[in-house]
C-alpha positions in Angstrom: -4.2 -41.3 -2.9 -4.1 -39.1 0.4 -1.4 -36.7 -1.2 -4.1 -36.1 -3.9 -6.9 -35.7 -1.4 -5.1 -33.3 0.5 -4.1 -31.2 -2.6 -7.6 -31.1 -3.9 -8.7 -29.9 -0.4 -6.2 -27.2 -0.4 -7.0 -26.1 -3.9 -10.7 -25.8 -2.9 -10.0 -23.8 0.3 -7.8 -21.3 -1.5 -10.5 -21.0 -4.4 -12.9 -20.3 -1.6 -10.8 -17.9 0.0 -10.3 -16.1 -3.4 -14.0 -15.7 -3.7 -14.3 -14.3 -0.4 -11.6 -11.6 -1.0 -12.9 -10.7 -4.4 -16.6 -10.1 -2.7 -14.9 -8.1 0.3 -13.1 -5.9 -2.4 -16.3 -5.3 -4.4 -17.9 -4.2 -1.2 -15.4 -2.0 -0.2 -15.2 -0.4 -3.7 -18.9 0.3 -3.7 -18.8 1.9 -0.3 -16.0 4.1 -1.5 -17.6 5.4 -4.3 -20.8 6.3 -2.4 -18.5 8.2 0.0 -16.7 9.7 -3.0 -19.7 11.2 -4.1 -20.7 12.8 -0.9 -17.0 14.1 -0.1 -16.2 17.8 -0.8 -13.0 18.3 -3.1 -9.9 19.1 -1.1 -6.2 19.8 -1.8 -4.1 17.2 -3.4 -1.1 16.2 -1.3 2.3 15.1 -1.9 4.4 13.8 1.2 7.2 11.4 2.2 6.9 8.9 5.1 9.4 6.8 7.5 8.2 4.0 9.6 9.5 1.2 11.8 9.1 -2.2 10.3 8.6 -5.5 12.2 8.1 -8.3 9.8 8.2 -12.0 9.1 10.5 -12.3 6.1 10.4 -15.4 3.5 8.8 -17.9 5.7 9.6 -20.6 3.3 13.3 -20.7 4.3 13.3 -18.9 7.6 11.3 -19.8 10.8 7.7 -18.8 10.5 6.6 -16.3 13.0 10.1 -14.9 13.6 9.7 -11.3 13.3 12.4 -9.0 12.5 13.2 -5.1 12.7 13.6 -2.9 9.7 13.1 0.4 8.2 10.5 1.6 5.6 10.5 4.5 3.5 7.7 5.9 1.1 6.5 8.5 -1.1 2.8 9.0 -1.0 0.6 10.8 -3.5 -3.0 11.7 -2.3 -5.1 13.2 -4.8 -8.4 12.4 -3.2 -9.4 12.3 0.6 -10.6 8.7 -0.1 -7.8 7.5 -2.3 -3.8 7.6 -2.2 -1.0 6.0 -4.0 2.4 4.9 -2.3 5.5 3.8 -3.5 7.6 2.0 -0.7 11.1 0.8 -0.1 11.9 -1.4 3.2 15.2 -2.6 4.1 15.5 -5.5 7.0 18.1 -5.6 9.5 21.0 -8.2 8.9 20.1 -11.4 10.9 20.4 -15.0 11.4 17.8 -17.9 11.3 18.2 -21.0 13.4 18.9 -23.6 12.7 21.1 -23.0 9.6 20.9 -19.7 8.0 23.4 -16.9 8.8 24.1 -13.2 7.4 20.6 -13.0 6.0 19.9 -9.7 4.1 16.5 -8.6 2.5 14.7 -6.0 1.1 11.2 -5.1 -0.3 9.8 -2.8 -2.9 6.2 -2.0 -3.0 3.5 0.0 -5.1 0.4 0.0 -2.9 -3.3 1.7 -3.1 -4.8 2.9 -0.2 -8.9 3.1 0.0 -9.6 5.7 3.0 -12.7 5.8 4.9 -13.3 7.9 8.0 -14.1 6.1 11.2 -17.5 7.8 12.3 -17.4 11.2 13.3 -13.9 11.2 14.3 -10.7 12.6 12.7 -9.3 8.6 12.7 -9.2 7.1 9.1 -9.2 3.6 8.0 -7.5 2.2 5.0 -7.7 -0.7 3.1 -4.6 -1.5 1.2 -4.0 -3.5 -2.0 -0.8 -3.6 -4.2 2.0 -5.5 -5.7 5.6 -5.8 -4.2 8.9 -7.4 -4.8 11.2 -9.4 -2.5 15.0 -9.8 -2.6 16.5 -12.3 0.0 20.0 -13.6 0.4 21.3 -16.0 3.3 24.3 -18.3 3.9 23.8 -21.7 4.4 25.8 -23.0 7.7 24.3 -26.4 8.5 25.5 -30.0 7.7 26.0 -30.9 4.0 22.9 -32.3 2.4 22.7 -34.4 -0.9 19.1 -35.0 -2.1 17.4 -33.3 -5.0 19.4 -29.9 -4.2 23.0 -30.1 -2.7 23.4 -28.0 0.4 27.0 -27.4 1.7 28.4 -25.1 4.4 28.8 -21.6 3.0 26.5 -22.0 0.2 24.7 -18.6 -0.7 21.2 -19.0 -1.0 18.9 -16.4 -3.0 15.2 -15.7 -3.4 13.2 -13.1 -5.3 9.6 -12.8 -6.3 6.8 -10.7 -7.4 3.8 -10.9 -4.8 0.3 -9.6 -4.4 -0.1 -7.0 -1.2 -3.1 -7.0 1.1 -3.6 -5.3 4.3 -5.1 -2.5 6.5 -4.1 0.4 8.5 -5.1 3.6 10.3 -4.0 7.1 10.4 -4.7 10.5 11.7 -3.8 14.1 10.6 -2.0 16.2 12.9 -2.2 19.6 11.3 -1.7 19.9 7.6 1.7 18.7 7.5 1.9 15.7 9.7 0.1 12.2 9.6 0.6 9.4 12.0 -0.1 5.9 10.7 -0.2 2.1 11.7 -0.4 -0.6 9.1 -0.4 -4.6 8.8 0.3 -6.0 5.4 0.9 -9.7 4.0 2.7 -10.4 0.8 1.3 -13.4 -1.1 2.7 -15.5 -4.0 3.5 -18.9 -5.2 6.8 -20.5 -6.2 6.7 -22.9 -9.2 3.9 -25.0 -10.5 3.6 -27.3 -7.6 3.6 -24.5 -4.9 0.3 -23.1 -3.6 -0.5 -19.4 -3.6 0.0 -18.4 -0.1 1.3 -16.0 2.4 5.3 -15.4 2.1 5.6 -12.2 4.3 3.7 -10.3 7.1 4.8 -6.7 8.3 3.8 -4.2 10.8 4.7 -0.8 10.0 4.3 2.4 12.7 5.5 5.8 11.4 5.0 9.3 10.4 4.2 11.2 7.2 5.3 14.6 6.4 3.3 16.6 3.7 5.7 18.9 1.6 3.5 20.0 -1.2 -0.2 20.9 -1.3 -1.9 21.5 -4.8 -5.2 23.4 -4.7 -7.5 24.0 -7.5 -8.4 27.5 -7.8 -12.2 27.8 -7.8 -14.2 29.6 -10.6 -16.7 32.0 -9.2 -19.6 31.4 -11.4 -22.0 33.5 -9.2 -20.0 36.4 -8.9 -21.8 38.4 -11.6 -25.7 38.6 -12.4 -27.2 38.7 -16.0 -30.7 40.6 -16.5 -33.3 38.7 -18.8 -32.9 39.7 -22.4 -29.3 41.3 -22.0 -27.7 38.9 -24.6 -24.5 41.3 -24.6 -24.0 41.1 -20.6 -24.5 37.2 -21.1 -21.9 36.9 -23.9 -19.4 39.1 -21.7 -20.0 36.8 -18.9 -19.6 33.7 -20.9 -16.3 35.0 -22.3 -15.0 35.9 -18.6 -16.3 32.5 -17.4 -13.9 31.0 -20.3 -11.1 33.1 -19.2 -11.3 32.1 -15.4 -10.9 28.3 -16.1 -9.6 26.7 -12.6 -6.0 26.4 -12.3 -3.8 25.0 -9.7 -1.9 26.7 -6.9 1.1 25.1 -5.3 2.0 25.6 -1.7 5.2 24.6 -0.5 5.1 23.6 3.3 1.6 24.8 4.0 1.3 26.1 7.6 
C-alpha cells in the first residue's frame, strides 16, 4: 500500500514538473519570436568548437554526484542571431567507480538546438538548450558475486545505452568574428523500462571555445538605386527586369577577418 502511494505521489510530481517545463518553453519561444521580428538579418556562420567536459555519467550504476572529466567536440550552424544547431560528441576519461566498477568507458552523441537571447545592452548572450542525445557506457564489475534477479560475478562486463532528452542553458560571448567563448550546463533525462520513472541520468558542465571558419552573407538587392518618373512605363519595365536579374545571392567568406 505504501509503495503504491509513493509511486502515485512520484507520478503526480513528475506530471507537474513536465507541465512547468512546457509552460517555460512556450514563454521562451514567444520571447524569441518577438526578438526575431526586431533583429536585423546577419551572416550565417558555420563553426567548430571544443570544450572541457565535467560530468556525472550514468548515475544509475555509478555514484551520484561524482563528476568525471571529459572532452567535447562540436559542429555549430548559426543561421540566425537567435538560433543555432549543434552536433556534439563527448568522450569521457576512463575511470573507476566505488565500490565495485572498474575500467569504465563512456561517450555521448548529442543534437541540440540553442535559442539565443542578448543579455541587456551587453555583448553577453544567454542560450536555452533543448535536444536529444545518446549514451554508450561500459564497465567491469569487480565486487563479490551476487545471486538475485540478476547474476553478478567478478569480471562481468556491464553495458548500458539509451536515448535521452537534453535540457540546459549557457552563456557565450563573441571575441571578434572568428572566436566565441561559451559555458554550458546540461542534463540528460530518460527512463529504462516500464517500471522506471523518467528522470535525470547525466549532468554535465562544458567550458570551451568556438571557431567560425565559414561565413555566408546574403547579397543585398538595392531596390532604391533607380528612380522612376510618373507615367514612364518603359523605365518602370526596365527597372523591374533589372530587379529580377538582381535577385539576392550568397557570398561565402572563408576565415573572415
